[in-house]
Structures are given as C-alpha cells and as structure tokens.
N, C-alpha and C positions, 0 to 999 in steps of 0.2 A: 501512403501509410498516413501519414502528420494532418491530411483532409481527413481521411474517417474518425479521428479522436476528436475534433468539435462536433463532429456531429452525432456521437457516441455521448458524448458530457450532457448535449443538451437534450438529446432524447433521455438519458438519465434525470435530468433536471423535472422533464415534462411530466414522467412520471412519477416521481415523487410528489411532484403539484395535485398530480391525478390523485393518490393515496389520499392528501390530504382533502382533498375536495370529498372524497368518497366516505373518510372518517367523518366529517360533518354533516353531510348528507344522512348516512346511517344514523347518527345521533338525533336529530332532528327527528327523522322516521320514528326511532323508538319513542321521543318526548311526544309525538303524535298518536301515537298507537297507545300510549299510558293513559293520555289526558282522555282517549274515545272511552279506551274499557275505564275508566274510573266514571267518567259520563254516561254510559250506559248498563254500566255493571256488568258486562259481559266477562266470561272467563273461560280460557282456552282448558278444557279438561279432555284429559286424552281417550281413547275410545279403549272401552274394556276387553278384555282378554277374549271375551263370547262373541264382542262385534267384529274383532282382529280375524278369530277363527272362521266367522261365519262369509267374511267377506276372500275370504284365501278359498272356500270352494266353490267361486265361480271366477270362469273365464273371462279374461275380456279381451279388446279386439287385439292387442300387444300381445297376448300370450298365441292367439291366434295366428298373428302374423309371424312370428319367431319360429314356428312347424316349417312353413314355406319357403323351398328356395328362393333369394333375392329377384332369379328374372322370374319366376311366378308372383310375385307380390306383386310388383308392377302393372300387374294385368288385369287384378281383381279389386273390387271395391266392397268395403266391411262396412255392417251394417249392425250396431247393437239394438237390441228388443229386450224387452223384460226377460224372455223365458230361450233367446236363441241368439246364437251371432249369423247375420245372413251374409251371404258372400255370392256377390254378383261379379260377371265377365265386365270390364270394362272396354274391351276390345272383342275382335272374334279372337277363340283360342286353338281352332283349328285340332283334329281329332288326338294328336299326341297330348299337348299341352293339356285339354279336357282329360284327358286317360289320366293323366299323372295327378294332378288336381282332385279327382275324384278319388281315386286314391289313398292319396294323403288325409281325405277330408273321412272315408270313412273309416280308415285302417287306425289311425292315429288319433280322432277327434271322435269317433263315434259319431259321424255327422253320415248326410245324408244329401238326394239331390232332389229337389220338389221341382217335377216340371207340369210349370203353366204356361206355356208359351212365350210371349214376351218377357213375362214375369217370372219363370224359369231362375232359380237360387239353388246354390249350397245353403243348408241350412246346419249349424255346429250349435248343442247343446251348451246353457254356459254353464249348467250346474254341473261339476267334476265330480 
C-alpha cells in the first residue's frame, strides 16, 4: 500500500500542473480571440428564432443513423445532399438485412429505394 501512495501523490501533482497549464492556455486563447474580434469587428450573434426553427425542420445524418440498430448502421454509408440523405451499402447486405433496412427507411423515415444498378441507394427526404 505504501508504494501506491507516492504514485498517487505524483499523479495528483501532475494533474494540478496540467490544470494550471490549461488555465493559462484558456486565458491566452481568450485574449487572442478578443484581439482578432477587435481587429476584424466580428461579432458573434445568436441565430434568430426563425433560423433555429428552420434548422429543426431538416433531418441530419445523425438523426437518420439513430433510427437504425447498431448492427445495421455499420453496413451503411450515409451522404447528405441538398434535399435528401442517401444511404448506400458498404457491403453485401443479403436479403434479410436489405428487408430490415428497407422497412425502416420506408416506415419510419418516409424514404424509398432507388434501383439504378451500381448506383442503387435508399433515399430519405431531409425535410421533416
């Protein structure tokens, strides 16, 4: 037990030193940020309530991925376009996985399957 005590004390000392370094860095970054804002005249303005509401009306890739079970997400590649989120397989899905994915996309996300040979994919509308 006594051999562990010095190690813990050393670790606590190192943590305290790192906390102090982070405090100094944080202060420096704040100072640099303030200087840059004063030079450029840049101001951070929060988005308007209308803009926030408009953003909420669109799905993101994360929103779509959360609908799928973990075992299926790893089999799929997600790509965001202007009006849709495209979902392509990373590997051969097999009929059971394909049916599960198609069901989720159709029933829960209002999407569809686009059959186009090698360019086949699932398409989910971004607008909710």
